[in-house]
C-alpha positions in Angstrom: -44.0 53.5 -30.0 -45.4 50.1 -29.1 -42.6 48.5 -31.4 -39.8 50.6 -29.6 -41.2 49.8 -26.2 -41.2 46.1 -27.1 -37.6 46.2 -28.4 -36.3 48.1 -25.4 -38.1 45.3 -23.1 -36.3 42.6 -25.1 -32.9 44.4 -25.1 -33.5 44.7 -21.1 -34.4 41.1 -21.0 -31.3 40.0 -22.7 -29.0 42.3 -20.8 -30.3 41.2 -17.5 -29.9 37.6 -18.6 -26.3 38.4 -19.7 -25.4 40.2 -16.5 -27.1 37.1 -14.4 -25.1 34.7 -16.3 -21.6 36.8 -15.8 -22.4 37.2 -12.2 -23.0 33.5 -12.0 -19.5 32.8 -13.7 -17.7 35.3 -11.5 -19.2 33.9 -8.4 -18.1 30.3 -9.6 -14.6 31.6 -10.7 -14.3 33.3 -7.2 -15.6 30.5 -5.4 -13.1 27.9 -7.2 -10.0 29.9 -5.9 -11.6 30.7 -2.6 -9.8 28.3 0.1 -10.9 27.6 3.7 -9.6 30.2 6.1 -5.7 29.7 7.2 -5.5 26.6 4.6 -1.9 25.3 3.6 -1.0 27.1 0.3 -0.9 25.3 -3.0 -2.0 25.3 -6.5 -5.6 25.5 -7.7 -5.1 24.0 -10.9 -8.0 24.4 -13.8 -11.6 25.1 -12.7 -13.5 21.5 -12.3 -10.5 19.6 -12.8 -8.1 21.1 -10.5 -4.7 19.8 -10.8 -5.5 16.4 -12.1 -4.3 17.0 -15.8 -0.8 18.1 -14.9 -0.1 14.9 -12.6 1.1 12.7 -15.3 2.4 9.0 -14.6 4.4 9.9 -11.7 2.1 12.2 -9.5 4.2 12.0 -6.4 7.2 13.7 -8.3 4.8 16.5 -9.6 3.5 17.0 -6.3 7.0 17.0 -4.7 8.0 19.7 -6.9 4.9 21.7 -6.5 5.8 21.4 -2.6 9.1 23.1 -3.4 7.1 25.9 -4.6 4.5 26.1 -2.3 5.2 24.6 1.0 7.8 21.7 1.6 6.1 20.4 4.7 2.2 20.9 4.1 0.7 21.7 1.0 -2.9 21.9 -0.4 -4.1 21.2 -3.8 -7.8 21.2 -5.8 -8.5 17.8 -7.4 -12.1 17.8 -8.8 -14.3 20.0 -6.5 -12.1 19.1 -3.1 -9.5 20.5 -1.6 -7.0 18.1 -0.4 -3.7 18.5 1.5 -0.4 16.4 1.1 2.0 15.9 3.7 5.6 16.0 2.2 8.2 15.3 5.1 8.6 13.0 7.9 8.0 15.7 10.7 4.6 16.5 9.2 3.5 13.0 8.8 4.5 12.0 12.4 2.6 14.9 13.6 -0.5 14.2 11.8 -0.7 10.2 11.7 1.2 9.7 15.1 0.5 12.6 17.4 -2.8 13.2 16.0 -3.6 10.1 14.6 -7.2 9.8 15.7 -8.0 13.1 13.9 -6.4 11.8 10.7 -7.6 8.2 10.9 -10.6 8.7 8.5 -11.0 7.5 4.9 -12.5 9.5 2.2 -15.9 8.7 1.3 -16.2 6.7 -2.0 -19.5 5.4 -3.8 -17.3 3.1 -5.8 -15.9 1.4 -3.0 -19.1 1.4 -1.0 -20.7 -0.2 -4.0 -18.1 -3.0 -3.9 -17.6 -3.8 -0.2 -21.0 -2.8 1.2 -19.2 -0.8 3.7 -17.3 -3.9 4.9 -13.8 -4.8 5.3 -10.9 -2.9 6.9 -9.0 -0.8 4.5 -12.0 1.8 3.2 -14.1 1.9 6.5 -13.2 4.2 9.5 -14.7 5.3 12.8 -15.9 2.8 15.7 -16.4 0.0 13.1 -12.7 0.3 12.1 -11.3 0.8 15.6 -12.8 -2.7 16.6 -12.0 -4.4 13.6 -8.1 -3.4 13.5 -8.0 -4.4 17.5 -9.4 -7.6 16.8 -7.1 -8.0 13.7 -3.9 -7.1 15.7 -5.0 -9.9 18.5 -5.8 -12.6 16.0 -2.4 -12.0 14.2 -0.6 -12.0 17.2 -2.3 -15.3 18.4 -1.3 -16.7 15.2 2.4 -16.3 16.1 3.0 -13.3 13.9 7.0 -12.8 14.7 7.2 -16.0 16.1 8.5 -19.2 15.0 5.2 -20.3 13.5 5.4 -17.6 10.9 9.2 -18.8 10.1 7.9 -22.2 9.4 4.9 -21.0 7.1 7.4 -18.7 5.2 10.1 -21.3 4.7 7.8 -23.9 3.6 6.5 -22.0 0.7 9.7 -20.6 -0.3 11.5 -24.0 -0.5 8.5 -24.7 -2.9 9.5 -21.5 -4.8 13.2 -22.6 -4.6 12.3 -26.0 -6.2 10.5 -24.2 -8.9 13.2 -21.9 -9.5 15.7 -24.8 -9.9 13.5 -27.0 -12.2 12.5 -24.2 -14.5 15.3 -25.0 -16.9 15.3 -21.6 -18.3 15.0 -18.1 -17.4 12.1 -17.2 -14.7 9.5 -14.9 -14.8 10.1 -13.0 -11.5 7.0 -11.5 -10.8 4.6 -14.0 -11.3 6.6 -16.5 -9.5 7.1 -14.5 -6.5 3.5 -13.3 -6.6 2.3 -17.0 -6.3 4.5 -17.7 -3.4 3.7 -14.8 -1.4 -0.1 -15.2 -2.2 0.1 -18.9 -0.7 1.9 -17.5 2.5 -0.8 -15.1 2.9 -3.6 -17.4 2.4 -2.0 -20.0 4.8 -2.0 -17.4 7.5 -5.7 -16.1 6.8 -7.6 -19.3 5.6 -5.2 -22.1 6.2 -5.1 -22.8 2.7 -2.5 -22.8 -0.2 -3.0 -23.1 -4.0 -0.9 -25.1 -6.7 0.9 -22.5 -8.6 -1.3 -23.7 -11.6 -4.6 -23.6 -10.0 -7.2 -21.2 -11.8 -8.0 -19.3 -8.5 -4.3 -18.7 -8.2 -4.1 -17.1 -11.8 -7.2 -14.9 -10.8 -5.5 -13.7 -7.7 -2.2 -13.1 -9.2 -3.5 -11.0 -11.8 -4.5 -8.7 -8.9 -6.9 -6.7 -11.0 -9.9 -7.2 -8.5 -9.3 -4.2 -6.5 -7.8 -0.8 -6.8 -4.5 -0.8 -4.8 -3.0 2.6 -5.0 -3.9 6.1 -5.0 -2.7 6.2 -8.5 -6.1 4.6 -9.5 -8.0 6.9 -7.5 -6.4 9.9 -9.3 -7.2 8.6 -12.4 -10.4 7.1 -11.8 -9.6 3.8 -13.1 -12.8 1.4 -13.1 -12.5 -1.7 -10.9 -13.3 -5.1 -12.9 -16.1 -6.0 -10.9 -16.6 -9.3 -12.1 -13.4 -10.5 -10.8 -14.0 -8.8 -7.4 -17.3 -10.9 -7.4 -15.7 -14.2 -8.5 -12.8 -13.8 -5.9 -15.3 -12.8 -3.2 -17.1 -16.1 -3.9 -14.1 -18.2 -3.6 -13.5 -16.7 -0.2 -16.8 -17.1 0.9 -16.6 -20.8 -0.1 -13.4 -21.3 2.1 -15.4 -19.4 5.1 -18.1 -22.0 4.8 -15.6 -24.9 4.8 -14.2 -23.3 7.9 -17.7 -23.0 9.7 -18.6 -26.6 9.0 -15.3 -27.8 10.5 -14.9 -25.3 13.1 -13.2 -26.5 16.3 -13.1 -23.9 19.1 -10.1 -25.6 20.8 -8.0 -25.7 17.6 -8.1 -22.3 15.8 -5.5 -22.5 12.8 -5.9 -19.1 10.9 -7.5 -15.9 10.8 -11.0 -16.9 9.4 -11.1 -19.4 12.7 -10.4 -16.6 15.0 -13.1 -14.4 13.4 -15.6 -17.3 13.5 -14.9 -18.0 17.2 -15.2 -14.1 18.2 -18.2 -13.9 16.2 -20.1 -17.0 17.4 -18.7 -17.3 21.1 -17.1 -14.0 22.4 -19.6 -11.6 20.9 -18.7 -8.2 23.0 -15.0 -8.6 23.4 -13.8 -7.0 20.2 -17.1 -6.6 18.0 -18.9 -4.2 20.2 -20.4 -1.6 17.6 -24.2 -1.2 18.3 -24.9 -0.2 14.6 -23.1 -3.0 13.2 -24.0 -7.0 13.2 -21.1 -9.0 12.3 -21.8 -11.0 9.4 -20.0 -13.5 7.0 -19.9 -10.4 4.2 -17.4 -8.5 6.8 -15.3 -11.6 7.2 -15.3 -12.0 3.5 -14.2 -8.4 2.8 -11.6 -8.2 6.0 -9.8 -11.5 4.3 -9.8 -10.0 1.1 -8.3 -6.7 2.2 -5.7 -8.5 4.1 -5.0 -10.6 1.1 -4.4 -7.7 -1.1 -2.3 -6.0 1.4 -0.2 -9.1 1.6 0.2 -9.7 -2.0 1.8 -6.3 -2.1 5.1 -7.5 -0.7 5.5 -9.1 -4.2 6.6 -6.0 -5.2 9.4 -5.2 -2.6 10.7 -8.6 -3.4 10.7 -8.0 -7.1 12.7 -4.7 -6.7 15.1 -6.6 -4.3 15.8 -9.0 -7.3 16.2 -6.2 -9.7 18.8 -4.6 -7.3 20.7 -7.7 -6.9 20.9 -8.4 -10.6 22.1 -5.0 -11.2 24.4 -4.6 -8.4 26.1 -7.8 -8.0 28.5 -6.7 -5.5 25.7 -7.0 -2.9 25.0 -10.5 -3.7 28.4 -11.7 -3.1 28.5 -9.8 0.1 25.2 -10.9 1.4 26.0 -14.6 0.2 28.9 -14.6 2.4 27.2 -13.3 5.5 24.6 -15.9 5.1 27.1 -18.6 5.0 28.9 -17.2 8.3 26.0 -16.9 10.1 23.2 -19.2 9.0 25.3 -21.9 7.3 23.2 -25.0 6.7 20.4 -23.9 9.2 17.0 -23.0 8.0 16.9 -19.0 8.2 14.7 -17.5 10.9 14.0 -14.2 12.2 16.4 -14.9 15.3 19.2 -14.8 12.6 18.8 -11.1 11.7 20.3 -9.3 14.5 23.7 -10.8 13.1 23.2 -9.9 9.4 23.7 -6.3 9.0 24.5 -6.6 5.3 21.1 -8.1 4.5 19.3 -5.9 6.5 20.8 -2.8 5.3 20.1 -4.2 1.7 16.5 -4.7 2.3 16.0 -1.3 4.0 17.5 0.4 0.9 15.4 -1.5 -1.3 12.3 -0.3 0.8 13.8 3.4 0.5 14.6 3.4 -3.0 11.8 1.7 -4.5 8.7 2.6 -2.3 5.8 0.1 -3.0 3.2 2.9 -2.7 4.8 6.4 -3.5 1.5 8.0 -2.4 -0.1 6.3 0.2 -3.7 5.5 0.3 -5.4 8.8 1.5 -6.7 9.7 5.2 -9.6 12.1 6.0 -10.0 14.4 8.9 -12.3 13.2 11.3 -12.8 16.8 12.8 -11.4 20.3 12.3 -7.8 20.3 13.1 -4.8 22.4 13.4 -1.5 21.2 11.7 1.9 22.9 11.6 0.0 26.4 12.3 -2.7 25.6 9.5 -6.5 25.2 10.0 -7.7 22.2 8.0 -11.5 21.6 8.3 -13.3 18.1 9.1 -13.2 15.9 6.1 -10.6 17.2 4.2 -8.8 14.3 2.3 -5.0 13.7 3.2 -2.2 12.2 1.4 1.4 11.4 2.2 4.0 11.8 -0.2 6.3 8.7 0.9 8.4 9.0 -2.3 9.4 12.5 -1.2 10.5 11.2 2.3 12.4 8.2 0.9 14.3 10.7 -1.2 14.6 13.9 0.9 18.0 15.3 0.4 18.1 16.8 3.8 18.3 13.0 5.3 19.8 11.2 2.2 22.9 12.1 0.5 22.6 11.2 -3.2 19.1 10.2 -2.6 18.5 8.6 -5.9 21.5 6.5 -5.8 21.1 2.8 -4.5 23.5 2.5 -1.5 22.7 -0.2 1.4 25.9 1.3 2.9 24.0 4.2 4.2 22.3 2.1 6.6 25.5 0.9 8.6 27.3 2.9 11.2 31.0 3.2 11.2 31.3 -0.1 13.3 29.4 -2.0 10.6 26.2 -2.5 12.4 23.0 -2.2 11.0 20.8 1.2 11.6 17.2 1.2 11.6 15.6 4.4 10.2 12.7 6.1 11.1 12.6 8.1 7.7 11.8 4.9 5.9 8.0 4.1 6.2 7.2 1.6 3.5 4.4 0.3 5.7 3.0 4.0 6.5 2.8 4.9 10.2 0.4 6.0 13.2 -3.2 4.6 13.2 -3.4 3.1 9.7 -0.3 1.5 9.8 -0.2 -1.7 7.9 -1.5 -4.7 10.0 0.7 -7.2 8.1 3.9 -5.4 8.4 5.5 -8.1 10.7 4.4 -10.8 8.0 6.0 -8.7 5.3 9.3 -8.0 6.9 9.6 -11.6 7.8 9.0 -12.9 4.2 11.6 -10.3 2.9 14.1 -11.5 5.2 13.9 -15.1 5.0 13.2 -15.0 1.2 16.6 -13.5 0.5 18.3 -15.1 3.2 17.1 -18.4 1.5 17.4 -17.5 -2.2 20.8 -15.5 -2.1 22.2 -18.3 0.3 21.4 -21.2 -2.2 21.2 -19.4 -5.6 23.5 -17.0 -7.9 21.2 -14.7 -9.3 21.8 -13.7 -13.1 20.3 -11.5 -15.7 18.6 -12.8 -18.6 20.4 -11.7 -21.4 17.5 -11.5 -23.8 15.9 -8.5 -21.7 17.3 -5.1 -20.5 16.9 -4.3 -16.9 16.2 -1.1 -15.0 15.1 0.3 -12.1 12.3 2.2 -14.1 8.6 1.2 -12.7 5.8 -0.5 -14.8 3.5 2.5 -15.6 0.4 -0.1 -16.1 0.7 -1.3 -12.6 -1.5 -0.5 -9.9 1.5 0.0 -7.5 5.0 1.1 -8.0 6.2 -2.3 -9.3 9.1 -3.3 -11.5 8.7 -3.6 -15.3 8.1 -7.5 -16.2 11.6 -9.3 -16.0 13.1 -12.5 -16.2 16.1 -14.0 -14.5 18.0 -17.1 -14.2 19.5 -19.0 -11.2 22.5 -21.3 -10.6 23.1 -23.3 -7.4 25.9 -22.2 -5.3 28.6 -24.9 -4.9 
């Protein structure tokens, strides 16, 4: 009897343990599939992982197909332990990021970025610190002449160096490396009053652009940052800042760093008012690096533009003729662009057809919000599918076809499209958008006006992107130039 009682107790203990485990598993399973009340529809994916295993190399396209199934405007999905939402059309994006911009202006918290930036900079901060820093950045860049003649001069000066580099190469040109070095120097000139020789070791480090996560692709796949490169590049910027402080002249501010030092030392309270944040060199260092990285991204759009000129040579001829008629022997400036519909439509189609970022950096809701009839809790990560917006068949006929003519009206005049958002929109719109647009226009006006661009016969050329890149970059390619007569 004693043995029977003991066996019964053991069996009961095992039974209770089994029931407990089953109840826990059922609870976890139900918790996984439970969504916030009135949350946008969307897939849950696998427990723990969510939809990450299904995203592949082109998550923007996978998410777009899922949107067709669940909701073509606002969709949710589970990634890891978190519920995300993704905005899939221009109407939802404008409603969230423009009309309700402050409610969607946060950034998801990331221990990785906090470790690398110590909570400084602009791109990955939010709240009052971000507001004051962005306000200052707009003021500083405007004071430096963004959109004015001084910017034209900086860009023309560097692209003249690049054009000479093209002409003296004597063979085919490594497109992306050459462009990246030129764009880096323009950005460094604006930010730090400094340019580097193309063979400078510092330039080599910058143009590898491996020192920061540049896109949502990296966040989705949890790619590790090469911290040593970040630390090295931070030290380079810090050295430049120290030089600026030693030679600072309040009456002769030449670049972004000078304006920051002036505000920090002499005008505290005008822009830097957060009581919980003391302005220090570390903030300036990370802020400068954030702007530099954003500026270098223009290289991608320039590269895609060259690819399209090589693949669709008829546009080269048409734009070259327009340049000769409008600019002639003058130096190209932004004042010319209103009379150049073919070049402007070509650039806009490059932005549409080959977005720099197919999925923009994620936002975060700063409070409980309501969007398109759905309730979205505070701290929900939010993505925008720019690729889907730029390929929306409701807006674009034959969206996968490269056709600059779609941006001209019946009279041949350029039509700006609010459905093309390469620099995002709303509160988090790219701070350097004016610089990037000026670079695009002046570069193509200068290069197409001077050279005929030709494919390198030894390499195939396609509109496929480079899967190894952190942004939507073209695959590495080479081309040749021949001076126009």
